[in-house]
C-alpha positions in Angstrom: -9.2 12.4 -58.7 -8.7 8.5 -58.9 -4.3 9.9 -57.4 -6.3 11.8 -54.2 -8.2 8.8 -53.6 -5.3 6.9 -53.0 -4.0 9.5 -51.1 -7.0 8.8 -49.1 -6.9 5.3 -49.0 -3.5 5.3 -47.8 -4.1 7.8 -45.4 -7.4 5.9 -43.3 -5.3 2.7 -43.3 -2.2 4.6 -41.7 -4.6 5.7 -39.3 -6.1 2.3 -38.4 -2.9 0.6 -38.1 -1.7 3.6 -35.6 -4.6 3.2 -33.6 -4.4 -0.7 -33.4 -0.8 -0.3 -32.3 -2.2 2.0 -29.7 -4.6 -0.4 -28.4 -1.7 -2.8 -28.5 0.3 -0.9 -25.2 -2.8 -0.6 -23.4 -1.7 -2.2 -19.3 -3.7 -3.3 -16.5 -3.3 -1.5 -13.3 -4.6 -1.7 -9.8 -7.9 0.3 -9.1 -9.8 0.2 -6.6 -13.2 -1.6 -6.2 -15.0 0.0 -3.9 -15.2 3.4 -1.6 -12.4 2.8 1.3 -11.6 5.3 4.4 -8.1 5.9 5.4 -6.8 3.0 7.7 -8.5 0.5 5.7 -7.0 -3.1 5.8 -6.7 -4.1 2.2 -7.8 -6.9 0.9 -8.3 -9.0 -2.2 -12.1 -7.9 -3.0 -11.4 -4.4 -2.3 -9.0 -4.4 -6.0 -10.3 -4.2 -9.4 -8.4 -4.4 -12.5 -8.7 -1.7 -15.2 -6.2 -0.7 -18.7 -4.9 2.4 -19.6 -2.4 3.0 -22.1 -0.1 6.1 -22.5 1.8 8.0 -19.7 0.9 5.9 -16.3 3.0 7.8 -14.3 3.7 5.5 -11.1 0.4 3.9 -11.4 0.6 0.0 -9.4 0.7 -2.6 -12.3 -2.0 -5.1 -11.6 0.7 -7.8 -11.9 2.3 -6.5 -8.3 -1.5 -6.3 -7.1 -0.7 -9.2 -4.3 2.4 -7.1 -2.9 -0.2 -4.7 -1.6 -2.9 -7.1 0.1 -2.0 -6.4 3.9 -1.7 -3.2 3.2 -3.1 0.2 5.1 -5.1 3.0 2.9 -3.5 6.5 3.6 -6.3 8.3 2.6 -9.7 8.1 1.0 -9.9 6.2 -2.4 -13.0 5.7 -4.6 -14.4 3.8 -6.8 -12.4 3.1 -10.0 -9.4 5.4 -9.2 -6.3 3.7 -10.0 -3.4 3.8 -7.2 0.1 4.4 -6.5 2.1 2.9 -4.0 1.7 6.3 -2.0 -1.7 5.3 -1.4 -0.7 2.6 1.0 1.3 1.8 3.6 2.0 -1.0 5.7 2.0 0.6 8.9 -0.7 -0.1 10.8 -3.1 2.7 11.9 -3.5 5.3 14.6 -7.1 4.5 15.6 -9.5 7.3 16.6 -8.8 8.5 20.1 -5.6 7.9 20.2 -2.1 9.3 19.7 1.8 7.8 19.7 4.1 8.9 22.3 8.2 8.6 22.0 9.8 7.6 25.5 13.3 7.6 26.1 14.2 6.0 29.4 17.0 5.4 31.5 17.7 2.8 34.7 15.4 1.7 37.1 12.5 3.7 34.5 11.2 0.0 32.7 11.9 -3.8 33.4 15.0 -4.8 32.9 14.5 -7.3 30.4 13.2 -5.2 28.4 9.9 -4.2 26.1 9.4 -5.3 23.3 6.7 -4.6 20.5 3.4 -5.4 21.6 4.0 -4.9 25.1 1.2 -3.9 27.5 2.7 -1.5 30.2 1.1 1.0 32.9 3.1 4.2 32.1 3.1 6.3 35.8 4.6 9.8 36.6 7.0 9.2 39.9 8.0 12.5 41.5 10.8 14.4 40.5 14.5 13.9 42.6 13.1 17.5 44.9 9.2 16.1 45.2 10.4 13.0 47.0 6.6 13.7 48.9 4.4 13.5 45.5 2.9 10.0 45.1 3.0 8.4 42.4 0.5 9.2 39.4 -0.9 6.8 36.5 -1.1 8.5 33.8 -2.1 5.6 31.4 -3.0 2.2 33.3 -3.0 0.3 30.4 -0.9 1.0 27.1 0.2 -1.1 24.1 3.9 -0.6 23.1 4.4 0.1 19.3 8.0 0.8 18.8 11.1 -0.5 20.6 14.6 0.2 20.1 17.7 0.5 22.7 17.8 -1.3 26.5 18.2 -0.1 29.7 21.6 -1.7 30.1 24.0 -2.5 27.6 24.1 -6.6 27.2 28.2 -7.2 27.4 29.2 -4.2 29.4 26.4 -3.6 31.7 26.4 0.1 31.6 23.7 2.4 31.6 22.3 3.3 27.7 18.9 4.2 26.9 15.4 2.4 26.0 13.4 4.2 23.5 9.6 3.1 23.3 6.4 4.7 21.4 3.0 3.8 23.0 -0.4 4.1 22.6 -2.3 6.2 24.6 -5.6 8.2 24.5 -5.6 11.3 22.9 -6.4 13.7 26.0 -3.8 11.9 27.9 -0.3 12.6 24.8 0.4 15.7 26.5 0.7 15.0 29.9 2.9 11.5 28.9 5.1 13.8 26.7 5.2 16.4 29.5 6.3 13.4 32.2 8.8 11.9 29.1 10.5 14.9 28.7 11.1 15.9 32.3 12.3 12.0 32.6 9.7 11.3 35.7 8.4 8.5 33.9 8.1 4.4 34.8 6.7 1.3 32.6 5.6 -1.4 34.1 5.0 -4.4 32.0 1.3 -5.8 32.5 0.1 -9.3 31.5 -0.1 -9.8 27.7 -4.0 -10.2 27.8 -4.3 -6.9 29.2 -6.7 -4.7 27.4 -5.1 -1.0 26.1 -7.1 2.0 26.5 -6.7 2.2 23.4 -5.9 -0.9 20.9 -5.1 -0.6 17.6 -7.3 -1.2 14.5 -6.6 -4.0 11.9 -8.6 -1.8 9.4 -11.1 -4.1 8.8 -14.1 -1.5 9.3 
């Protein structure tokens, strides 16, 4: 009986040691302080710290929380939920009622000095070559440019090249803009930077 008691004591001590080791392996990870909707701009008050032990997959360590401030949620997140990098994006969200449309423009279809991200432009459908009598039609009076690459002309050779831009337009106008872009009957005119676009990008502060 004495030997059995010694064995039980040793087993208990070993179990306590194992619990202590596991407790020491707990680490702090980023969790959500309150429910957040998709497209929310992340602020310090939105985050809380929680500790976990064992397999934690790709959860964000608390030591890396700062790098995600100012990013946007990609899905709905819930209070006390632990998060991964996939839950956030640096790209501003597309606002409700808006759509992003890509345009490919050649010489004469945009200002020669180029179009940059943040520019406000008017999107106009012009007649095709065999429809000279048709009037030009404004499709979007003011749209924000969210991406831009290339140029109307090569800066070194002056040869015609292609300007690729993405514009944020009202959802109900996206089909008409995309169709005109495919038919190569679109022209962009640059507006005053203070012009308010028909759809504004949100900063996700709501």
